[in-house]
C-alpha positions in Angstrom: 16.0 41.2 150.4 17.4 40.8 146.9 17.1 42.6 143.7 16.2 40.8 140.5 17.1 42.8 137.3 16.2 40.6 134.3 13.9 37.8 133.2 15.1 34.2 132.9 17.3 34.7 129.8 18.0 38.5 130.0 15.4 39.3 127.3 13.8 42.0 129.4 15.0 44.5 131.9 12.5 44.1 134.7 14.0 45.3 138.1 12.0 44.3 141.2 12.8 43.8 144.9 12.1 40.5 146.7 11.6 40.5 150.4 11.4 37.6 152.8 10.0 38.4 156.2 8.1 37.1 159.2 4.4 37.6 158.7 1.0 36.1 158.7 -2.2 35.8 156.8 -3.9 39.1 156.3 -7.5 39.8 155.3 -8.0 41.2 151.9 -9.0 44.7 153.1 -6.1 45.0 155.5 -3.6 43.8 152.9 -4.9 46.4 150.4 -4.6 49.1 153.0 -1.0 48.1 153.8 0.0 48.0 150.1 -1.4 51.5 149.5 0.5 52.8 152.5 3.7 51.3 151.1 3.1 52.8 147.7 2.5 56.3 149.1 5.8 56.2 151.1 7.9 54.9 148.2 6.4 56.7 145.3 4.8 60.2 145.6 1.3 60.3 144.1 2.3 63.1 141.8 5.0 61.0 140.1 2.7 58.0 139.9 0.1 60.1 138.1 2.7 61.7 135.8 4.1 58.4 134.6 0.7 56.6 134.5 2.0 53.7 136.6 2.1 52.7 140.2 4.1 50.3 142.3 3.1 46.7 141.9 3.2 44.9 145.3 2.6 41.1 145.7 2.3 39.4 149.0 2.1 35.7 149.8 2.1 33.7 153.0 2.7 30.1 153.7 3.5 27.8 156.7 4.8 25.0 154.5 8.6 24.4 154.8 8.7 23.2 151.2 7.0 26.4 150.0 9.2 28.6 152.1 12.3 26.8 150.8 11.1 27.3 147.3 10.7 31.1 147.9 14.2 31.2 149.5 15.6 29.5 146.4 13.8 31.9 144.1 14.6 35.1 145.9 18.3 34.4 146.4 18.9 33.3 142.9 21.0 35.4 140.5 19.1 37.0 137.7 21.9 39.0 136.1 24.1 36.2 134.8 25.6 37.6 131.6 27.5 40.8 131.4 26.5 41.3 127.8 22.8 41.8 128.8 23.8 45.3 130.0 27.5 45.9 130.4 27.2 49.5 131.8 24.8 48.3 134.4 27.1 45.4 135.3 30.0 47.8 135.8 27.8 50.1 138.0 26.7 47.2 140.1 30.2 45.8 140.7 30.8 45.5 144.4 27.1 46.3 145.2 25.6 44.2 148.0 22.6 43.0 146.1 21.3 40.9 149.0 21.0 42.1 152.6 19.2 41.2 155.8 18.1 43.0 159.0 17.7 41.7 162.5 19.5 39.0 164.4 19.7 35.2 164.0 20.0 34.2 167.7 16.4 33.1 168.1 15.0 29.6 168.0 14.4 28.1 164.5 11.0 28.9 163.1 11.0 25.8 161.0 13.4 23.1 159.8 13.8 21.4 156.5 13.0 17.8 156.7 13.9 14.9 154.4 17.1 14.0 152.6 17.1 16.5 149.8 20.9 16.7 149.2 20.6 19.9 147.1 18.7 21.8 149.8 20.9 20.4 152.6 24.0 21.5 150.7 22.6 25.0 150.2 21.9 25.3 153.9 25.5 24.4 154.8 26.8 27.0 152.3 24.5 29.6 154.0 26.3 28.7 157.3 29.7 29.2 155.7 30.5 25.5 155.7 31.6 23.5 152.7 28.9 20.9 151.9 31.4 18.1 151.2 34.4 18.6 153.4 32.6 20.3 156.3 35.4 22.9 156.6 34.9 26.7 156.8 34.6 28.3 153.4 37.2 30.9 152.4 35.6 33.2 149.8 37.6 34.6 146.9 36.5 38.1 146.3 38.0 38.3 142.8 35.5 37.7 139.9 36.1 34.5 137.9 35.1 34.2 134.3 32.0 32.0 134.0 33.6 30.1 131.1 36.3 28.8 133.5 33.7 27.6 135.9 31.5 26.0 133.2 34.4 24.1 131.8 34.7 22.1 135.1 31.1 20.8 134.9 29.8 22.5 138.1 26.8 21.2 140.0 24.1 23.8 140.6 23.0 23.7 144.2 20.7 26.8 144.0 20.8 30.5 144.8 23.6 31.1 142.4 26.0 28.7 144.1 27.8 25.9 142.2 29.8 23.0 143.5 33.0 22.3 141.6 34.6 18.8 141.3 37.4 18.1 143.8 40.9 19.0 142.8 42.9 15.9 142.1 45.8 15.6 144.6 49.4 15.3 143.4 50.8 11.8 143.0 52.3 10.5 146.3 55.9 9.5 146.4 58.5 9.7 143.7 57.3 8.3 140.4 60.0 6.6 138.2 59.5 4.8 135.0 60.1 1.1 135.4 62.4 0.9 132.3 65.2 3.0 133.8 68.3 1.5 135.3 70.9 3.0 137.6 74.0 3.8 135.6 77.5 3.5 137.1 79.2 6.7 138.2 81.7 6.7 135.4 79.2 6.1 132.6 79.4 8.5 129.8 75.6 8.9 129.7 75.4 10.3 133.2 77.2 13.5 132.2 75.5 16.7 131.1 75.6 17.7 127.4 78.3 20.3 128.1 80.6 17.7 129.7 79.9 15.3 126.9 81.0 17.8 124.3 84.2 18.5 126.2 84.9 14.8 126.5 84.3 14.3 122.8 86.6 17.2 121.9 89.3 15.8 124.1 89.0 12.4 122.5 89.3 14.0 119.0 92.4 15.9 120.0 94.0 12.8 121.5 93.1 10.8 118.3 94.6 13.5 116.1 97.8 13.5 118.0 98.0 9.7 118.0 97.6 9.6 114.2 100.2 12.4 113.7 102.8 10.6 115.8 102.2 7.4 114.0 103.1 9.0 110.6 106.0 11.0 111.8 
């Protein structure tokens, strides 16, 4: 399950709950009866009459892996992408587990995604906690990161609110030295620090003054 709060660009606050579940095709009469039962359990009839609205429930069924993958991508996408759309709501939702699941995952696969769609395959690896490029376990950072910093790195959207950042450039190997430098001899004046150079210059000036004084005396 996952809550969606806004439209595509945040122009309208439209909260609705998306649910993915095992199911099957239902006759129209049976589906209508099931929807009515859900409405009565979630929203008392007195409140529905008072506000003049009722819960809107939509149900779709498919056995196509491509259609199922499309629904997974849609349901798991982030709809609240800009804090300026509703900052008080964003603060209230901080730390809220917007998506959750029930049951276990130890059964045999119901279906498999076929083909070579790199975007979907990368998303499946992320869902398994594996980095889609390196194949190593993902270590999640729980601290929020400003979107501007992410966008500046030209991320690749792999769906469901996940973005793939470019690899971090490794530091240069070995010691880098400019080719125009030469090794100075140990006694060379230029190898001393600035402080030592000043002391040497002062000593030379004193020695020169004494030499001039003695030559005139």
